[in-house]
Jmol script that loads the backbone (N, CA, C; Angstrom):
load data "model"
ATOM      1  N   UNK A   1      29.468  63.863 -57.967  1.00  0.00           N
ATOM      2  CA  UNK A   1      28.363  62.919 -57.810  1.00  0.00           C
ATOM      3  C   UNK A   1      28.716  61.902 -56.720  1.00  0.00           C
ATOM      4  N   UNK A   2      27.703  61.323 -56.165  1.00  0.00           N
ATOM      5  CA  UNK A   2      27.861  60.255 -55.179  1.00  0.00           C
ATOM      6  C   UNK A   2      27.966  58.910 -55.891  1.00  0.00           C
ATOM      7  N   UNK A   3      28.485  57.914 -55.180  1.00  0.00           N
ATOM      8  CA  UNK A   3      28.614  56.572 -55.753  1.00  0.00           C
ATOM      9  C   UNK A   3      27.252  56.050 -56.231  1.00  0.00           C
ATOM     10  N   UNK A   4      26.205  56.300 -55.453  1.00  0.00           N
ATOM     11  CA  UNK A   4      24.875  55.824 -55.817  1.00  0.00           C
ATOM     12  C   UNK A   4      24.390  56.464 -57.121  1.00  0.00           C
ATOM     13  N   UNK A   5      24.752  57.712 -57.333  1.00  0.00           N
ATOM     14  CA  UNK A   5      24.364  58.398 -58.568  1.00  0.00           C
ATOM     15  C   UNK A   5      25.095  57.801 -59.779  1.00  0.00           C
ATOM     16  N   UNK A   6      26.378  57.486 -59.598  1.00  0.00           N
ATOM     17  CA  UNK A   6      27.109  56.820 -60.678  1.00  0.00           C
ATOM     18  C   UNK A   6      26.515  55.452 -60.985  1.00  0.00           C
ATOM     19  N   UNK A   7      26.077  54.753 -59.943  1.00  0.00           N
ATOM     20  CA  UNK A   7      25.470  53.431 -60.150  1.00  0.00           C
ATOM     21  C   UNK A   7      24.145  53.559 -60.892  1.00  0.00           C
ATOM     22  N   UNK A   8      23.349  54.557 -60.552  1.00  0.00           N
ATOM     23  CA  UNK A   8      22.090  54.779 -61.263  1.00  0.00           C
ATOM     24  C   UNK A   8      22.356  55.125 -62.724  1.00  0.00           C
ATOM     25  N   UNK A   9      23.359  55.943 -62.960  1.00  0.00           N
ATOM     26  CA  UNK A   9      23.738  56.281 -64.329  1.00  0.00           C
ATOM     27  C   UNK A   9      24.198  55.029 -65.070  1.00  0.00           C
ATOM     28  N   UNK A  10      25.005  54.209 -64.420  1.00  0.00           N
ATOM     29  CA  UNK A  10      25.486  52.967 -65.037  1.00  0.00           C
ATOM     30  C   UNK A  10      24.325  52.059 -65.400  1.00  0.00           C
ATOM     31  N   UNK A  11      23.356  51.925 -64.512  1.00  0.00           N
ATOM     32  CA  UNK A  11      22.182  51.094 -64.798  1.00  0.00           C
ATOM     33  C   UNK A  11      21.423  51.615 -66.015  1.00  0.00           C
ATOM     34  N   UNK A  12      21.247  52.940 -66.081  1.00  0.00           N
ATOM     35  CA  UNK A  12      20.557  53.543 -67.223  1.00  0.00           C
ATOM     36  C   UNK A  12      21.324  53.276 -68.521  1.00  0.00           C
ATOM     37  N   UNK A  13      22.632  53.503 -68.480  1.00  0.00           N
ATOM     38  CA  UNK A  13      23.461  53.302 -69.673  1.00  0.00           C
ATOM     39  C   UNK A  13      23.452  51.851 -70.122  1.00  0.00           C
ATOM     40  N   UNK A  14      23.514  50.930 -69.175  1.00  0.00           N
ATOM     41  CA  UNK A  14      23.492  49.502 -69.515  1.00  0.00           C
ATOM     42  C   UNK A  14      22.160  49.135 -70.163  1.00  0.00           C
ATOM     43  N   UNK A  15      21.080  49.651 -69.597  1.00  0.00           N
ATOM     44  CA  UNK A  15      19.761  49.375 -70.158  1.00  0.00           C
ATOM     45  C   UNK A  15      19.645  49.925 -71.578  1.00  0.00           C
ATOM     46  N   UNK A  16      20.342  51.021 -71.835  1.00  0.00           N
ATOM     47  CA  UNK A  16      20.335  51.651 -73.155  1.00  0.00           C
ATOM     48  C   UNK A  16      21.340  50.996 -74.112  1.00  0.00           C
ATOM     49  N   UNK A  17      22.070  49.986 -73.620  1.00  0.00           N
ATOM     50  CA  UNK A  17      23.032  49.279 -74.465  1.00  0.00           C
ATOM     51  C   UNK A  17      24.387  49.959 -74.584  1.00  0.00           C
ATOM     52  N   UNK A  18      24.622  50.975 -73.794  1.00  0.00           N
ATOM     53  CA  UNK A  18      25.880  51.720 -73.830  1.00  0.00           C
ATOM     54  C   UNK A  18      26.818  51.137 -72.774  1.00  0.00           C
ATOM     55  N   UNK A  19      27.313  49.940 -73.078  1.00  0.00           N
ATOM     56  CA  UNK A  19      28.025  49.146 -72.079  1.00  0.00           C
ATOM     57  C   UNK A  19      29.363  49.735 -71.669  1.00  0.00           C
ATOM     58  N   UNK A  20      30.128  50.267 -72.607  1.00  0.00           N
ATOM     59  CA  UNK A  20      31.426  50.853 -72.250  1.00  0.00           C
ATOM     60  C   UNK A  20      31.237  52.043 -71.311  1.00  0.00           C
ATOM     61  N   UNK A  21      30.215  52.851 -71.568  1.00  0.00           N
ATOM     62  CA  UNK A  21      29.934  53.990 -70.696  1.00  0.00           C
ATOM     63  C   UNK A  21      29.425  53.518 -69.339  1.00  0.00           C
ATOM     64  N   UNK A  22      28.628  52.463 -69.330  1.00  0.00           N
ATOM     65  CA  UNK A  22      28.134  51.904 -68.065  1.00  0.00           C
ATOM     66  C   UNK A  22      29.297  51.391 -67.225  1.00  0.00           C
ATOM     67  N   UNK A  23      30.222  50.711 -67.872  1.00  0.00           N
ATOM     68  CA  UNK A  23      31.393  50.195 -67.159  1.00  0.00           C
ATOM     69  C   UNK A  23      32.188  51.348 -66.541  1.00  0.00           C
ATOM     70  N   UNK A  24      32.344  52.414 -67.278  1.00  0.00           N
ATOM     71  CA  UNK A  24      33.052  53.588 -66.765  1.00  0.00           C
ATOM     72  C   UNK A  24      32.328  54.179 -65.553  1.00  0.00           C
ATOM     73  N   UNK A  25      31.015  54.233 -65.594  1.00  0.00           N
ATOM     74  CA  UNK A  25      30.245  54.765 -64.467  1.00  0.00           C
ATOM     75  C   UNK A  25      30.377  53.865 -63.236  1.00  0.00           C
ATOM     76  N   UNK A  26      30.359  52.547 -63.432  1.00  0.00           N
ATOM     77  CA  UNK A  26      30.579  51.646 -62.289  1.00  0.00           C
ATOM     78  C   UNK A  26      31.975  51.837 -61.706  1.00  0.00           C
ATOM     79  N   UNK A  27      32.951  52.038 -62.561  1.00  0.00           N
ATOM     80  CA  UNK A  27      34.312  52.274 -62.063  1.00  0.00           C
ATOM     81  C   UNK A  27      34.381  53.568 -61.261  1.00  0.00           C
ATOM     82  N   UNK A  28      33.666  54.595 -61.706  1.00  0.00           N
ATOM     83  CA  UNK A  28      33.613  55.843 -60.949  1.00  0.00           C
ATOM     84  C   UNK A  28      32.968  55.614 -59.579  1.00  0.00           C
ATOM     85  N   UNK A  29      31.888  54.835 -59.559  1.00  0.00           N
ATOM     86  CA  UNK A  29      31.228  54.527 -58.289  1.00  0.00           C
ATOM     87  C   UNK A  29      32.192  53.823 -57.342  1.00  0.00           C
ATOM     88  N   UNK A  30      32.975  52.899 -57.879  1.00  0.00           N
ATOM     89  CA  UNK A  30      33.916  52.152 -57.043  1.00  0.00           C
ATOM     90  C   UNK A  30      35.083  53.015 -56.586  1.00  0.00           C
ATOM     91  N   UNK A  31      35.409  54.032 -57.330  1.00  0.00           N
ATOM     92  CA  UNK A  31      36.435  54.975 -56.881  1.00  0.00           C
ATOM     93  C   UNK A  31      35.959  55.698 -55.625  1.00  0.00           C
ATOM     94  N   UNK A  32      34.676  56.023 -55.604  1.00  0.00           N
ATOM     95  CA  UNK A  32      34.098  56.732 -54.455  1.00  0.00           C
ATOM     96  C   UNK A  32      33.754  55.806 -53.298  1.00  0.00           C
ATOM     97  N   UNK A  33      33.386  54.571 -53.600  1.00  0.00           N
ATOM     98  CA  UNK A  33      32.962  53.616 -52.570  1.00  0.00           C
ATOM     99  C   UNK A  33      33.508  52.233 -52.934  1.00  0.00           C
ATOM    100  N   UNK A  34      34.796  51.984 -52.660  1.00  0.00           N
ATOM    101  CA  UNK A  34      35.446  50.764 -53.133  1.00  0.00           C
ATOM    102  C   UNK A  34      34.888  49.460 -52.558  1.00  0.00           C
ATOM    103  N   UNK A  35      34.134  49.528 -51.478  1.00  0.00           N
ATOM    104  CA  UNK A  35      33.590  48.298 -50.880  1.00  0.00           C
ATOM    105  C   UNK A  35      32.114  48.106 -51.189  1.00  0.00           C
ATOM    106  N   UNK A  36      31.598  48.794 -52.178  1.00  0.00           N
ATOM    107  CA  UNK A  36      30.176  48.688 -52.515  1.00  0.00           C
ATOM    108  C   UNK A  36      29.917  47.412 -53.324  1.00  0.00           C
ATOM    109  N   UNK A  37      29.246  46.422 -52.734  1.00  0.00           N
ATOM    110  CA  UNK A  37      29.042  45.161 -53.450  1.00  0.00           C
ATOM    111  C   UNK A  37      28.148  45.299 -54.673  1.00  0.00           C
ATOM    112  N   UNK A  38      27.201  46.238 -54.643  1.00  0.00           N
ATOM    113  CA  UNK A  38      26.317  46.423 -55.798  1.00  0.00           C
ATOM    114  C   UNK A  38      27.086  46.960 -57.001  1.00  0.00           C
ATOM    115  N   UNK A  39      28.026  47.858 -56.751  1.00  0.00           N
ATOM    116  CA  UNK A  39      28.840  48.388 -57.842  1.00  0.00           C
ATOM    117  C   UNK A  39      29.744  47.304 -58.418  1.00  0.00           C
ATOM    118  N   UNK A  40      30.319  46.478 -57.553  1.00  0.00           N
ATOM    119  CA  UNK A  40      31.151  45.367 -58.035  1.00  0.00           C
ATOM    120  C   UNK A  40      30.318  44.392 -58.870  1.00  0.00           C
ATOM    121  N   UNK A  41      29.126  44.080 -58.388  1.00  0.00           N
ATOM    122  CA  UNK A  41      28.266  43.139 -59.121  1.00  0.00           C
ATOM    123  C   UNK A  41      27.828  43.725 -60.461  1.00  0.00           C
ATOM    124  N   UNK A  42      27.469  45.000 -60.470  1.00  0.00           N
ATOM    125  CA  UNK A  42      27.083  45.638 -61.721  1.00  0.00           C
ATOM    126  C   UNK A  42      28.225  45.644 -62.718  1.00  0.00           C
ATOM    127  N   UNK A  43      29.414  45.947 -62.239  1.00  0.00           N
ATOM    128  CA  UNK A  43      30.599  45.922 -63.093  1.00  0.00           C
ATOM    129  C   UNK A  43      30.816  44.525 -63.669  1.00  0.00           C
ATOM    130  N   UNK A  44      30.649  43.510 -62.829  1.00  0.00           N
ATOM    131  CA  UNK A  44      30.821  42.131 -63.297  1.00  0.00           C
ATOM    132  C   UNK A  44      29.811  41.778 -64.383  1.00  0.00           C
ATOM    133  N   UNK A  45      28.573  42.197 -64.197  1.00  0.00           N
ATOM    134  CA  UNK A  45      27.543  41.902 -65.198  1.00  0.00           C
ATOM    135  C   UNK A  45      27.837  42.582 -66.533  1.00  0.00           C
ATOM    136  N   UNK A  46      28.319  43.815 -66.472  1.00  0.00           N
ATOM    137  CA  UNK A  46      28.672  44.518 -67.707  1.00  0.00           C
ATOM    138  C   UNK A  46      29.834  43.809 -68.394  1.00  0.00           C
ATOM    139  N   UNK A  47      30.846  43.452 -67.630  1.00  0.00           N
ATOM    140  CA  UNK A  47      31.993  42.754 -68.214  1.00  0.00           C
ATOM    141  C   UNK A  47      31.568  41.435 -68.857  1.00  0.00           C
ATOM    142  N   UNK A  48      30.628  40.747 -68.221  1.00  0.00           N
ATOM    143  CA  UNK A  48      30.130  39.505 -68.810  1.00  0.00           C
ATOM    144  C   UNK A  48      29.413  39.782 -70.127  1.00  0.00           C
ATOM    145  N   UNK A  49      28.608  40.830 -70.155  1.00  0.00           N
ATOM    146  CA  UNK A  49      27.914  41.185 -71.400  1.00  0.00           C
ATOM    147  C   UNK A  49      28.893  41.576 -72.501  1.00  0.00           C
ATOM    148  N   UNK A  50      30.042  42.119 -72.103  1.00  0.00           N
ATOM    149  CA  UNK A  50      31.083  42.467 -73.069  1.00  0.00           C
ATOM    150  C   UNK A  50      31.963  41.266 -73.427  1.00  0.00           C
ATOM    151  N   UNK A  51      31.632  40.106 -72.861  1.00  0.00           N
ATOM    152  CA  UNK A  51      32.364  38.848 -73.073  1.00  0.00           C
ATOM    153  C   UNK A  51      33.817  38.937 -72.603  1.00  0.00           C
ATOM    154  N   UNK A  52      34.031  39.692 -71.558  1.00  0.00           N
ATOM    155  CA  UNK A  52      35.350  39.799 -70.922  1.00  0.00           C
ATOM    156  C   UNK A  52      35.290  38.955 -69.649  1.00  0.00           C
ATOM    157  N   UNK A  53      35.265  37.649 -69.862  1.00  0.00           N
ATOM    158  CA  UNK A  53      34.923  36.701 -68.804  1.00  0.00           C
ATOM    159  C   UNK A  53      35.928  36.665 -67.658  1.00  0.00           C
ATOM    160  N   UNK A  54      37.218  36.758 -67.945  1.00  0.00           N
ATOM    161  CA  UNK A  54      38.200  36.737 -66.860  1.00  0.00           C
ATOM    162  C   UNK A  54      38.040  37.955 -65.960  1.00  0.00           C
ATOM    163  N   UNK A  55      37.818  39.109 -66.569  1.00  0.00           N
ATOM    164  CA  UNK A  55      37.610  40.316 -65.784  1.00  0.00           C
ATOM    165  C   UNK A  55      36.285  40.245 -65.019  1.00  0.00           C
ATOM    166  N   UNK A  56      35.274  39.659 -65.629  1.00  0.00           N
ATOM    167  CA  UNK A  56      33.983  39.502 -64.949  1.00  0.00           C
ATOM    168  C   UNK A  56      34.131  38.599 -63.731  1.00  0.00           C
ATOM    169  N   UNK A  57      34.892  37.527 -63.881  1.00  0.00           N
ATOM    170  CA  UNK A  57      35.125  36.613 -62.755  1.00  0.00           C
ATOM    171  C   UNK A  57      35.841  37.344 -61.613  1.00  0.00           C
ATOM    172  N   UNK A  58      36.842  38.139 -61.952  1.00  0.00           N
ATOM    173  CA  UNK A  58      37.562  38.897 -60.930  1.00  0.00           C
ATOM    174  C   UNK A  58      36.640  39.901 -60.241  1.00  0.00           C
ATOM    175  N   UNK A  59      35.767  40.524 -61.005  1.00  0.00           N
ATOM    176  CA  UNK A  59      34.824  41.476 -60.412  1.00  0.00           C
ATOM    177  C   UNK A  59      33.842  40.762 -59.481  1.00  0.00           C
ATOM    178  N   UNK A  60      33.433  39.557 -59.843  1.00  0.00           N
ATOM    179  CA  UNK A  60      32.536  38.806 -58.958  1.00  0.00           C
ATOM    180  C   UNK A  60      33.255  38.402 -57.673  1.00  0.00           C
ATOM    181  N   UNK A  61      34.537  38.097 -57.772  1.00  0.00           N
ATOM    182  CA  UNK A  61      35.302  37.791 -56.560  1.00  0.00           C
ATOM    183  C   UNK A  61      35.395  39.036 -55.673  1.00  0.00           C
ATOM    184  N   UNK A  62      35.534  40.198 -56.284  1.00  0.00           N
ATOM    185  CA  UNK A  62      35.547  41.445 -55.520  1.00  0.00           C
ATOM    186  C   UNK A  62      34.185  41.688 -54.872  1.00  0.00           C
ATOM    187  N   UNK A  63      33.117  41.295 -55.561  1.00  0.00           N
ATOM    188  CA  UNK A  63      31.777  41.403 -54.979  1.00  0.00           C
ATOM    189  C   UNK A  63      31.697  40.590 -53.701  1.00  0.00           C
ATOM    190  N   UNK A  64      32.182  39.360 -53.770  1.00  0.00           N
ATOM    191  CA  UNK A  64      32.168  38.482 -52.606  1.00  0.00           C
ATOM    192  C   UNK A  64      32.986  39.072 -51.461  1.00  0.00           C
ATOM    193  N   UNK A  65      34.154  39.597 -51.781  1.00  0.00           N
ATOM    194  CA  UNK A  65      34.998  40.198 -50.747  1.00  0.00           C
ATOM    195  C   UNK A  65      34.320  41.413 -50.126  1.00  0.00           C
ATOM    196  N   UNK A  66      33.662  42.231 -50.937  1.00  0.00           N
ATOM    197  CA  UNK A  66      33.024  43.425 -50.398  1.00  0.00           C
ATOM    198  C   UNK A  66      31.818  43.073 -49.528  1.00  0.00           C
ATOM    199  N   UNK A  67      31.124  41.991 -49.862  1.00  0.00           N
ATOM    200  CA  UNK A  67      30.020  41.539 -49.014  1.00  0.00           C
ATOM    201  C   UNK A  67      30.564  41.070 -47.668  1.00  0.00           C
ATOM    202  N   UNK A  68      31.668  40.322 -47.704  1.00  0.00           N
ATOM    203  CA  UNK A  68      32.301  39.879 -46.458  1.00  0.00           C
ATOM    204  C   UNK A  68      32.734  41.057 -45.604  1.00  0.00           C
ATOM    205  N   UNK A  69      33.296  42.065 -46.239  1.00  0.00           N
ATOM    206  CA  UNK A  69      33.716  43.264 -45.516  1.00  0.00           C
ATOM    207  C   UNK A  69      32.516  43.936 -44.858  1.00  0.00           C
ATOM    208  N   UNK A  70      31.432  44.083 -45.612  1.00  0.00           N
ATOM    209  CA  UNK A  70      30.225  44.731 -45.076  1.00  0.00           C
ATOM    210  C   UNK A  70      29.656  43.951 -43.897  1.00  0.00           C
ATOM    211  N   UNK A  71      29.664  42.633 -44.003  1.00  0.00           N
ATOM    212  CA  UNK A  71      29.155  41.810 -42.894  1.00  0.00           C
ATOM    213  C   UNK A  71      30.022  41.950 -41.657  1.00  0.00           C
ATOM    214  N   UNK A  72      31.339  41.960 -41.843  1.00  0.00           N
ATOM    215  CA  UNK A  72      32.236  42.144 -40.680  1.00  0.00           C
ATOM    216  C   UNK A  72      31.976  43.495 -40.024  1.00  0.00           C
ATOM    217  N   UNK A  73      31.803  44.526 -40.844  1.00  0.00           N
ATOM    218  CA  UNK A  73      31.547  45.852 -40.290  1.00  0.00           C
ATOM    219  C   UNK A  73      30.232  45.874 -39.518  1.00  0.00           C
ATOM    220  N   UNK A  74      29.244  45.152 -39.995  1.00  0.00           N
ATOM    221  CA  UNK A  74      27.933  45.170 -39.365  1.00  0.00           C
ATOM    222  C   UNK A  74      27.888  44.379 -38.070  1.00  0.00           C
ATOM    223  N   UNK A  75      28.696  43.314 -37.996  1.00  0.00           N
ATOM    224  CA  UNK A  75      28.562  42.407 -36.851  1.00  0.00           C
ATOM    225  C   UNK A  75      29.727  42.404 -35.895  1.00  0.00           C
ATOM    226  N   UNK A  76      30.779  43.149 -36.174  1.00  0.00           N
ATOM    227  CA  UNK A  76      31.880  43.211 -35.211  1.00  0.00           C
ATOM    228  C   UNK A  76      31.444  44.078 -34.042  1.00  0.00           C
ATOM    229  N   UNK A  77      31.785  43.620 -32.849  1.00  0.00           N
ATOM    230  CA  UNK A  77      31.428  44.447 -31.688  1.00  0.00           C
ATOM    231  C   UNK A  77      32.276  45.727 -31.688  1.00  0.00           C
ATOM    232  N   UNK A  78      31.646  46.817 -31.299  1.00  0.00           N
ATOM    233  CA  UNK A  78      32.366  48.074 -31.219  1.00  0.00           C
ATOM    234  C   UNK A  78      32.974  48.212 -29.829  1.00  0.00           C
ATOM    235  N   UNK A  79      34.177  48.748 -29.764  1.00  0.00           N
ATOM    236  CA  UNK A  79      34.844  48.877 -28.433  1.00  0.00           C
ATOM    237  C   UNK A  79      34.193  49.908 -27.549  1.00  0.00           C
TER     238      UNK A  79
END
end "model"
wireframe off; spacefill off
backbone 0.3
color backbone group
């Protein structure tokens, strides 16, 4: 599966209340696309719902870093 497919599965599972499975799907998405800010944010939201606040905070920091990475990639001049 592609990272986007894992993210769609995670969203479905989260909506269905299957949070542990949703978290696993977000982790799979991040294995395939480690700089995907949407996957990091989704993971953070699931962790928050699971009341794993320290891990949620770390995931949100990863979201911020991945957004910065994406912006650098988009705006750096190509040689």
